[in-house]
N, C-alpha and C positions, 0 to 999 in steps of 0.2 A: 504494500500500500504506500503510495506517495505521501510525503509529508510537506506541509506548507509552513514556512517561517513567517510569523506575524511580526516579530521583532528579533532582536539579537538573543533573546533568552527563551522565547516561547514558540514551539512548533505544534501544529495540530495535524491530525490525520486528515487526508484529503476528503474522505467521507466521514460524516459526523452522525452519531446516533442521537436522535431527538427523543427526549423523555416526556414530552408534553402529555402523552396518553398513558403514562405508566400507572397512574392512579385509577384508570378505567378498567384495568385488568381485573378479572375475578380473583386472581392470585397475586397478591403483593407481598408475599412472604419473602424474607431475605434471601433464602436459597434460590428462589425462582428469579428474583431480580439479578442475583449474581450470575445465574445461568445466561441471562440476556447479555450481561457485560462480557462474560467469557466467550460467548458466541461472536461478539464484536471483536474481541482481542484475537481470536483465532484467525481473523481476516486482516489484522493490522489496523482495525478501527479502534483508536484509543481515546477519542474525544467524545464526551458525553455532554449533551446540551440540555440545560435546565432553565427554569425561571421560578422566581418565588411564587408567582400566581398559578403555576401549573397544578392541576389537580385540586383546585380550590385551596391553594397554599399548603398542600400536603405532599406534593411530589418530591420535594427536596428531602423531607423526612423519610420517605420510602427508600430513597437512594441511600441516605445516611445509615439506615438500619441494616443495609446490605453490605456496606463497605467494611473491609478489613484493612489494616495497615498495608498489607502486601498488595491488595487490589488497588487501593488509593494511589500507590506509587507507580502503577502501570497506566494510569489514565490522566487525562486533562479534563477538568470540570469547568464548563461554561455555565454561568447563570445570569439572570437579568432581574432588574428591579425598576420601580417607579410607578407601576400600575397598582392603584388601590381600588379594589372592587368589593361590593357587599357580600363577602364570603369568608369562611375560615376566620382568621384572627381579626378580619375587618368586617365581620358580619353586621355590625351595628352602623356601618356607614350608609348615608342616605342615597348616594349616587356614586357611580364609577368615575374616578378621576386620576390624574397623573400628579406625582409629587417628586420633583427633582431637587428639593431643598437639601441642604447639608444634613440636617437632623434625620430626615427620612432615609437618605442614602446610607448613612452610617448605621442607623438602626436596622435597615434591611440587610446589610452585609453581615452584621452581627447575628441576626436571626438565621441567615443562610448557613453561616459557619457552624452555628450550634445545631441546627437541624441535620446538616450533613455530616456532623462530627468530624470536621476537618479544620486545619489551622490556616488554610489559605484557599482562595479561589483563583484558578488559573486565568480566567478571563471573565470580567464583569461587563455587562452591556446595559446601557440605558434602554429600556424596552420600547418606549414610544416617545416621540417628540412631545414635549410639554409646552403648551402655549404660554404658561406662566413661568417658564424657566428663566432664572437669573443666571446667565451663562457664567458670570464671574464666581458666583457662589457654587454652582454645580461643578465647574471646572476645578475650583480649588478643593472641593470635597473629593473629587476623583483623584487628584494629585495626592491628597492626604492619604487616601486608601492605599495608593501605591507605596508611598513613603513608609506607611505603617507595616507593610509586609502582608497585610490581609488579602491583597489582590496583586497578582503578577502583571496583568495588563488590563486595559480598559478599552471599550469601544461602545458602539451604539447599535440600535436596531430600528429599522423603518425610518431612518433619517434621510431627508433629501440633501443634496449638496450644500444648500445654504444653511440648513440646520447644523450640518457637520462643521462648516467653516465658522459659524458663530461660536460653537462650543470650543472648537480647537483653538481659536484665537485667545481664549481665556485660560489655556492650560500650558504647563511646561512639559507634560507627558504626551507623546504622540498617541492619538487614537489608533487602535490597531486594526479594526474592521468594522463593517456595517453589515448587519444581518437583515436582508430584505427579501421580499417575495419575488422569486424568479422561477419560471418554468415554461414549458411549451404552451401552457394555458395563460401564462402571465409573462409574455416576452417583452413588454413595453420598456423595462429598464435597459434593454440592450440598445434602444434607439432614443430614449428620452433624456439621455445625459447622465443617468445615475451610474451605469457601469463605466462609461467613458471617464467620468470624473475620478473615480477610484483607480481605474486602470492607469490614468495619467500619472497618478501619485504613487503607483506601485502598492496599493492597498488591496489585498485579497478580500473578496466579498464572501459572506456566508449566505446561502439561499435557503429560506424556509419554504415549506410546502412545495418541494420540487416536483411532486406528482399532482399538483393542483388539488390537494386535499382528497385525492381519490377520484375527483371529477374527470380526470383524464381518461378513465375507463368507463364513463357513462355511454349509453347508447347514442347520445347526441354527438359523440366524438368518434363515430364508427370508422370514418376514413383515416383519421390519425391512428386509431388503434390498429387498424389493418396494416398500416405502414410500419408501426412499431413491431408488430408481430412478424412481419416479413423480414425485417432487419434482425430481430432477435433470433430467428431460426438460423440465420447465417453464423451466429456466434454461440448458439446453444444456450441462450439466456432468455429471461422473460421480458415482457413489455416494459416493466418498470426499470429494468437495468438499462435499456436503450434510452428511455426518457432522461435518466440521470446522466448517461454518457453524453447526451446532447449538451448538457451544461458543462460537463468536464472538458468538452472539446473547445470551449471558449478560451482564448489566450489570456484572459484576465485572472485565471486561476480561481474559479468559483469553488467554494466548499459546500456541497449540498448537505442539508440536514434532513435525515430520514428517520421517521418514527413508526414503529409497529410493535405490537405486543406478541406477535406470533413468532415463536422461536425458529420455525422453518424459514419464514421470510427474513428474519434478522440474519440468518446464516447465508442468505443470498444477497445481502446488501452489496457486498464486495464484487458481485458479478458485473457491476457497471464498469469496473476497471478493465474488463476483458473486451469491451466493445470499443472499436476505433472507427470513427466516422470520417469519411473523406468529405471534402467541401460540398460536393454535389448532393451527397446523401444528407448532410446536415441541412441543406437548403430544401430538400424534399420534405423533411419533417417540419421545417419552419413554414413552408408554403401550406402544408396541411393544417398547421396550427392557426395560421392567419386566415385561412379560408379563401385565399386568392394568391396569385403569384406576386412576387415583389415588383415594385414599380420598374 
């Protein structure tokens, strides 16, 4: 499995295991969660993607209950914060909102460390752009978390280039990545400036929902599904592997984040690395996704 350096001290596996659904599994016992992580490690997938809000603010604890010191040393943990929703420890809140204040960020990180039973987070992301963000306060808090050793690297999620530049201008620590939605069903970032902005600055992007939340396999996408299956047959992999390989083919070094609770499907995540798309085949998929030929 290829690895991507985010900075001088942190590398992530090219494919990332997303844990947003881990609390939805009927079995959240530590040994079962460990089996998922070990299935990832068998393929060289060492990066686990979390967020404090996942599972109604319970997913981090589910992971923490499964971690042993040995297992912790084999993985990189990504987590996110700033969403406050009326659930879990925030059940009394009247409305869902974002909080990028220093107090909230520090408190959220301390919660995450305690729930996951770890002494540092490898990569912390601001989950959503906050319309009330005080960039100077937020930036200083992120720098403080780095300086404290609680966090190895920081980045953002769902930020547009102007959001990124606003926050980065108030920080001494370089932001490491932006996790955004990119897939065959959401290809707009490839042409709207989002990917180009980060590619220009050499910042690898993480891609959430690389399979369109499963919608890629709906009947309404029959043409695209047929093309994925045709290509998959050439490499003896399933449709999902081809869809992920479409992202891997982009020169900006996108890191797809894939989540499933099925152990058999987890064991096949790495199949995407077996697929090598030439330019014409990549554009065949792109054309099917757009529903028309490129201009």
